[in-house]
Backbone as CSV, one residue per row, in Angstrom:
resi,resn,N_x,N_y,N_z,CA_x,CA_y,CA_z,C_x,C_y,C_z
1,MET,-22.698,-24.587,-11.881,-23.402,-25.821,-11.612,-22.943,-26.697,-11.534
2,THR,-23.889,-27.130,-13.071,-23.360,-28.267,-13.670,-21.663,-28.554,-13.596
3,GLN,-20.927,-27.936,-14.122,-19.665,-28.509,-14.368,-19.333,-29.037,-12.996
4,THR,-19.437,-28.648,-11.536,-19.689,-28.560,-10.181,-19.448,-30.243,-10.136
5,SER,-21.043,-30.653,-10.142,-21.593,-31.712,-10.648,-21.047,-32.460,-10.706
6,THR,-20.704,-32.648,-12.359,-20.131,-33.471,-13.160,-19.078,-34.269,-12.233
7,GLY,-18.058,-32.811,-11.426,-16.963,-33.318,-11.446,-17.042,-34.130,-10.080
8,ALA,-18.394,-33.604,-9.627,-18.136,-34.313,-8.198,-18.503,-35.755,-8.207
9,SER,-19.338,-35.521,-9.133,-19.593,-37.299,-9.866,-18.360,-38.335,-10.192
10,ALA,-18.057,-37.580,-11.345,-16.368,-38.300,-11.771,-15.179,-38.741,-10.294
11,GLY,-15.605,-37.657,-9.524,-14.157,-37.651,-8.401,-14.900,-38.898,-7.395
12,ALA,-16.059,-39.596,-7.284,-16.422,-39.964,-6.580,-16.400,-41.580,-6.911
13,ARG,-16.136,-41.466,-7.989,-15.469,-42.849,-8.082,-14.048,-42.955,-8.394
14,GLN,-13.849,-42.023,-7.853,-12.096,-42.364,-7.856,-11.828,-42.694,-6.380
15,PRO,-10.760,-43.822,-6.876,-10.651,-44.955,-5.531,-9.964,-44.253,-4.452
16,VAL,-10.725,-44.834,-3.193,-10.004,-43.747,-2.132,-8.950,-44.760,-1.286
17,ARG,-7.995,-44.502,-0.920,-7.015,-45.396,-0.126,-7.012,-45.100,1.437
18,LEU,-7.471,-45.930,2.471,-7.595,-45.950,4.121,-7.027,-46.662,4.492
19,VAL,-6.154,-46.054,5.506,-5.498,-47.499,6.595,-6.113,-47.683,7.579
20,LEU,-6.865,-48.504,8.380,-7.326,-48.590,8.977,-6.727,-49.188,10.316
21,THR,-6.690,-48.512,11.451,-5.763,-49.025,12.812,-6.068,-48.909,14.345
22,PRO,-7.077,-49.853,14.190,-7.751,-50.083,15.352,-6.946,-50.060,16.950
23,ARG,-7.637,-49.368,17.882,-6.943,-49.395,19.158,-6.910,-50.734,19.871
24,ALA,-5.691,-50.899,20.617,-5.637,-52.596,20.920,-5.732,-52.151,22.822
25,ALA,-7.033,-51.550,23.588,-7.191,-51.728,25.036,-7.865,-52.802,25.625
26,ARG,-8.352,-53.771,24.717,-8.333,-54.976,24.902,-9.158,-55.714,23.275
27,PRO,-9.432,-57.208,23.270,-9.063,-57.375,22.382,-10.835,-57.514,21.868
28,PRO,-11.166,-56.796,20.627,-12.692,-56.663,20.529,-13.830,-57.776,20.649
29,ARG,-14.998,-57.668,21.027,-15.871,-58.621,20.824,-15.805,-59.474,19.214
30,VAL,-15.849,-57.959,18.338,-16.116,-58.714,16.833,-14.846,-58.095,16.203
31,PRO,-14.202,-58.210,15.507,-12.718,-57.741,14.889,-13.645,-56.635,14.213
32,LEU,-12.482,-55.775,13.669,-13.135,-54.359,12.795,-12.925,-55.372,11.093
33,LEU,-11.773,-56.178,10.797,-12.423,-56.365,9.454,-13.669,-57.363,9.327
34,THR,-13.748,-58.010,9.872,-14.932,-59.268,10.302,-16.582,-57.815,9.741
35,TRP,-16.324,-57.221,11.032,-17.564,-55.910,10.800,-17.765,-55.254,9.445
36,ILE,-16.384,-55.159,9.078,-16.642,-54.269,7.445,-17.399,-55.149,6.670
37,HIS,-16.641,-56.841,6.644,-17.519,-57.221,5.496,-18.525,-58.548,5.605
38,GLN,-18.666,-57.496,6.781,-20.555,-58.040,6.698,-21.729,-57.624,5.792
39,ARG,-20.747,-56.512,5.184,-21.297,-56.176,4.050,-20.877,-56.012,2.525
40,PRO,-21.377,-56.902,1.689,-21.275,-57.223,0.463,-19.779,-56.145,-0.134
41,GLU,-20.326,-54.572,-0.176,-19.937,-53.465,-0.746,-17.942,-53.547,-0.549
42,PHE,-17.973,-53.859,0.807,-17.059,-53.876,1.409,-16.090,-54.552,0.688
43,ARG,-16.440,-55.912,0.853,-15.514,-57.120,1.281,-14.110,-57.242,0.054
44,ALA,-14.393,-56.471,-1.164,-13.639,-57.401,-2.363,-12.566,-55.812,-1.740
45,GLY,-12.540,-54.659,-1.477,-11.610,-53.622,-1.120,-11.114,-53.196,-0.312
46,VAL,-11.490,-54.009,1.094,-11.101,-53.988,2.414,-10.389,-55.957,3.162
47,ARG,-9.114,-55.185,3.361,-8.183,-56.120,4.072,-7.153,-56.428,4.568
48,ASP,-6.880,-56.865,5.240,-5.967,-57.134,6.309,-4.522,-56.295,6.079
49,ALA,-3.933,-55.726,6.309,-2.672,-55.383,5.900,-1.254,-56.266,5.959
50,GLY,-1.636,-57.423,6.416,-0.393,-58.580,6.525,0.332,-57.844,6.964
51,GLY,1.972,-58.592,6.760,2.811,-58.103,7.714,3.153,-57.719,9.695
52,GLY,1.611,-57.511,9.967,1.139,-57.041,11.826,2.481,-56.123,11.852
53,ARG,1.800,-55.136,11.366,2.856,-54.054,11.914,2.381,-52.440,11.889
54,SER,2.106,-51.828,12.847,1.638,-50.422,12.539,2.801,-49.639,12.870
55,GLY,3.747,-50.000,12.544,4.738,-48.630,12.300,5.291,-48.632,13.634
56,GLY,4.969,-49.213,14.762,4.968,-48.548,16.064,4.609,-47.681,17.153
57,ARG,3.617,-47.236,16.533,2.471,-46.077,16.903,1.960,-46.385,18.465
58,PRO,2.394,-45.907,19.208,2.390,-46.766,21.068,0.414,-46.447,21.364
59,GLY,-0.022,-47.644,21.871,-1.717,-47.755,22.057,-2.148,-48.121,20.573
60,PHE,-1.739,-48.394,19.548,-2.470,-48.605,18.724,-1.993,-50.123,18.276
61,SER,-3.165,-51.150,17.593,-2.487,-52.563,16.893,-2.164,-52.719,15.988
62,ASP,-1.368,-54.498,16.253,-0.779,-54.443,15.314,-1.935,-54.755,14.068
63,ALA,-3.138,-55.023,14.354,-3.988,-55.611,12.893,-4.030,-53.630,12.336
64,VAL,-3.957,-54.026,11.111,-3.930,-53.059,10.431,-4.462,-53.010,9.105
65,ILE,-5.379,-52.112,8.475,-6.387,-52.899,7.329,-6.269,-51.433,6.565
66,ILE,-6.253,-52.330,5.190,-5.908,-51.593,4.242,-7.576,-51.806,3.102
67,ALA,-7.592,-50.212,2.890,-9.059,-50.726,2.011,-8.818,-49.560,1.099
68,VAL,-9.481,-49.931,-0.167,-9.359,-49.047,-1.469,-10.424,-49.405,-1.781
69,VAL,-11.734,-47.635,-1.648,-12.966,-48.086,-2.163,-12.870,-46.874,-2.892
70,ALA,-14.539,-47.026,-3.250,-14.788,-45.706,-4.354,-15.022,-44.315,-3.401
71,GLN,-14.951,-43.248,-3.675,-15.152,-42.154,-2.984,-16.614,-41.975,-2.332
72,ALA,-17.435,-42.741,-2.960,-19.507,-42.904,-3.099,-19.357,-43.612,-1.523
73,LEU,-18.299,-44.491,-1.904,-18.397,-45.367,-0.540,-18.601,-44.880,0.822
74,LEU,-17.904,-44.189,0.673,-17.022,-43.601,2.159,-18.046,-43.177,3.270
75,PRO,-18.791,-42.227,2.809,-20.225,-41.982,3.686,-20.167,-44.024,4.585
76,GLY,-20.695,-44.809,3.672,-21.272,-45.904,3.830,-20.057,-47.086,5.612
77,LEU,-18.919,-46.725,4.899,-17.947,-46.712,5.474,-17.510,-46.315,6.849
78,PHE,-17.401,-45.044,6.601,-17.274,-44.509,8.096,-18.556,-44.697,9.149
79,HIS,-19.509,-44.670,8.633,-20.517,-44.879,9.872,-20.964,-46.439,10.177
80,LEU,-20.297,-46.935,9.009,-19.990,-48.829,9.879,-18.910,-48.450,11.020
81,LEU,-17.281,-47.697,10.838,-16.070,-47.205,11.172,-17.336,-46.824,12.664
82,GLN,-17.915,-45.679,12.882,-18.648,-45.518,14.106,-19.172,-46.693,14.890
83,SER,-20.336,-47.289,14.142,-20.886,-47.932,14.787,-19.884,-48.771,15.455
84,TRP,-18.959,-49.646,14.664,-17.961,-50.220,15.551,-17.665,-50.354,16.945
85,VAL,-16.724,-48.626,16.360,-16.448,-48.007,17.572,-17.537,-47.874,18.765
86,ASP,-18.528,-47.734,18.790,-19.784,-47.373,19.578,-20.123,-48.908,20.494
87,GLN,-20.082,-49.258,19.250,-20.294,-51.382,20.377,-18.747,-51.491,21.164
88,GLN,-17.181,-51.243,20.832,-16.109,-51.958,21.121,-16.366,-51.010,22.037
89,ARG,-16.458,-49.977,22.181,-15.586,-48.628,22.882,-14.610,-48.388,23.161
90,THR,-14.124,-48.080,22.022,-12.575,-48.596,21.876,-12.373,-47.339,20.931
91,GLU,-11.189,-47.501,19.963,-10.989,-45.821,18.876,-10.564,-46.331,17.617
92,VAL,-10.024,-45.788,16.433,-9.478,-45.973,15.149,-9.139,-44.981,14.768
93,SER,-7.871,-45.114,14.618,-7.044,-43.876,13.575,-7.424,-44.381,12.681
94,VAL,-7.623,-43.721,10.968,-8.043,-43.900,9.469,-7.459,-42.577,9.148
95,ARG,-6.227,-43.136,7.883,-5.350,-42.453,6.897,-6.094,-41.946,6.098
96,VAL,-7.161,-41.471,5.201,-7.696,-41.651,4.551,-6.284,-40.644,2.927
97,GLN,-6.453,-41.496,2.335,-5.088,-40.765,1.084,-5.731,-41.103,-0.378
98,ALA,-5.272,-39.536,-1.439,-5.949,-39.495,-2.255,-4.627,-38.702,-3.412
99,GLY,-4.054,-39.305,-3.963,-2.658,-38.536,-5.035,-1.877,-38.240,-3.684
100,GLU,-1.899,-36.772,-3.823,-0.560,-37.017,-3.006,-1.090,-35.997,-1.311
101,SER,-2.139,-35.993,-1.062,-2.835,-35.629,0.112,-3.104,-36.761,1.441
102,GLU,-3.124,-36.388,2.563,-3.704,-37.391,3.364,-4.016,-36.796,4.790
103,VAL,-4.573,-36.909,5.422,-6.215,-36.675,6.377,-6.040,-37.756,6.803
104,GLU,-5.662,-37.822,8.920,-6.052,-38.406,9.257,-6.944,-38.318,9.722
105,ILE,-7.546,-39.057,10.441,-8.691,-38.945,11.531,-9.235,-40.235,12.859
106,GLN,-9.282,-39.792,13.579,-9.660,-40.241,14.823,-11.390,-40.436,14.621
107,PHE,-11.571,-41.576,15.557,-13.228,-42.377,15.474,-12.790,-42.938,16.868
108,ASN,-13.591,-42.008,18.142,-13.875,-42.426,19.450,-15.393,-42.629,19.782
109,GLY,-15.768,-42.458,20.510,-17.313,-42.731,21.361,-17.785,-41.407,20.685
110,ARG,-16.485,-40.132,20.845,-17.425,-39.081,21.205,-18.027,-38.384,19.617
111,THR,-17.478,-38.705,18.295,-16.850,-38.785,17.521,-18.664,-38.503,16.098
112,ASP,-18.655,-37.378,15.912,-19.615,-37.427,14.389,-19.371,-38.226,13.169
113,ALA,-19.527,-38.787,12.353,-19.233,-39.787,11.426,-19.081,-39.100,10.459
114,THR,-20.861,-38.112,10.368,-21.096,-37.056,9.733,-20.248,-35.584,9.148
115,LYS,-19.301,-35.431,10.354,-18.771,-34.306,10.456,-17.204,-34.504,9.568
116,LEU,-16.535,-36.528,10.020,-15.779,-36.814,9.511,-15.563,-37.131,8.348
117,ILE,-16.849,-37.448,7.143,-17.016,-38.325,6.628,-16.932,-36.523,5.576
118,ASP,-17.210,-34.973,6.233,-17.186,-34.003,5.698,-15.541,-33.301,5.490
119,GLN,-14.824,-33.650,6.678,-13.163,-33.365,6.779,-12.825,-33.771,5.150
120,ALA,-12.851,-35.468,5.661,-12.614,-36.533,4.384,-12.553,-36.085,2.808
121,THR,-13.740,-35.432,2.607,-14.129,-34.900,1.412,-13.484,-34.079,1.169
122,ARG,-13.251,-33.039,1.867,-12.864,-31.700,2.027,-10.907,-31.864,1.053
123,ALA,-10.569,-32.710,1.796,-9.240,-33.128,2.133,-9.461,-33.614,0.619
124,LEU,-9.982,-34.936,0.277,-10.015,-35.662,-1.402,-10.161,-34.316,-2.183
125,ARG,-11.124,-33.469,-2.218,-11.081,-32.702,-3.095,-10.130,-31.717,-3.780
126,GLN,-9.414,-31.138,-2.128,-8.473,-30.374,-2.128,-6.867,-31.426,-3.345
127,ALA,-7.348,-32.695,-2.813,-6.350,-33.569,-4.001,-6.833,-33.718,-5.722
128,ILE,-7.897,-33.678,-5.297,-8.150,-33.570,-6.637,-8.018,-32.463,-7.851
129,GLU,-8.290,-31.302,-7.340,-8.488,-30.276,-7.500,-7.049,-30.214,-7.738
130,SER,-6.275,-30.409,-7.039,-4.670,-30.013,-7.090,-3.644,-31.454,-8.452
131,GLY,-4.330,-31.794,-8.606,-4.028,-32.843,-9.867,-3.472,-33.938,-9.187
132,GLY,-3.612,-34.050,-8.435,-3.087,-35.841,-7.690,-4.521,-36.737,-7.937
133,GLY,-5.700,-36.226,-8.218,-6.575,-37.695,-8.166,-6.672,-38.228,-8.565
134,PRO,-7.154,-38.138,-9.831,-7.127,-39.286,-10.874,-5.908,-40.377,-11.214
135,ASP,-4.826,-39.518,-11.142,-3.718,-40.866,-11.202,-3.385,-41.709,-9.942
136,ALA,-4.033,-40.890,-8.605,-3.487,-41.825,-7.725,-3.447,-43.192,-7.899
137,ALA,-4.340,-43.611,-8.618,-4.224,-44.896,-8.698,-4.026,-45.995,-9.409
138,ALA,-2.601,-45.235,-10.451,-1.732,-45.367,-11.325,-0.403,-46.321,-10.371
């Protein structure tokens, strides 16, 4: 148990890269980046991707946001995303990357943020166990 706990706390410090792509059904009342930046712990690590391109995915906007945060901040960020989605009545596609592993998650009005956090955490744990985690930030 102690080894797992130590590994989990060390993993929680490792940065995780997220690519957030909001749905573009209509202009949001509050832009997602503005919503996230209301929380000081996310201001430094979350930014507009710039360039205005989302890779041409149909139905998604050009407002792509890049976030690099500690794994320990994922629950707070996911709950923020869920509250924004609920307020805007829209969707967000989130690609979570750690090392060589990547998982894509869709936030919508029916999403349970806790289940998504669990899904992302499992994917990140697998990345760390396969050796891709610690060197991912380099």
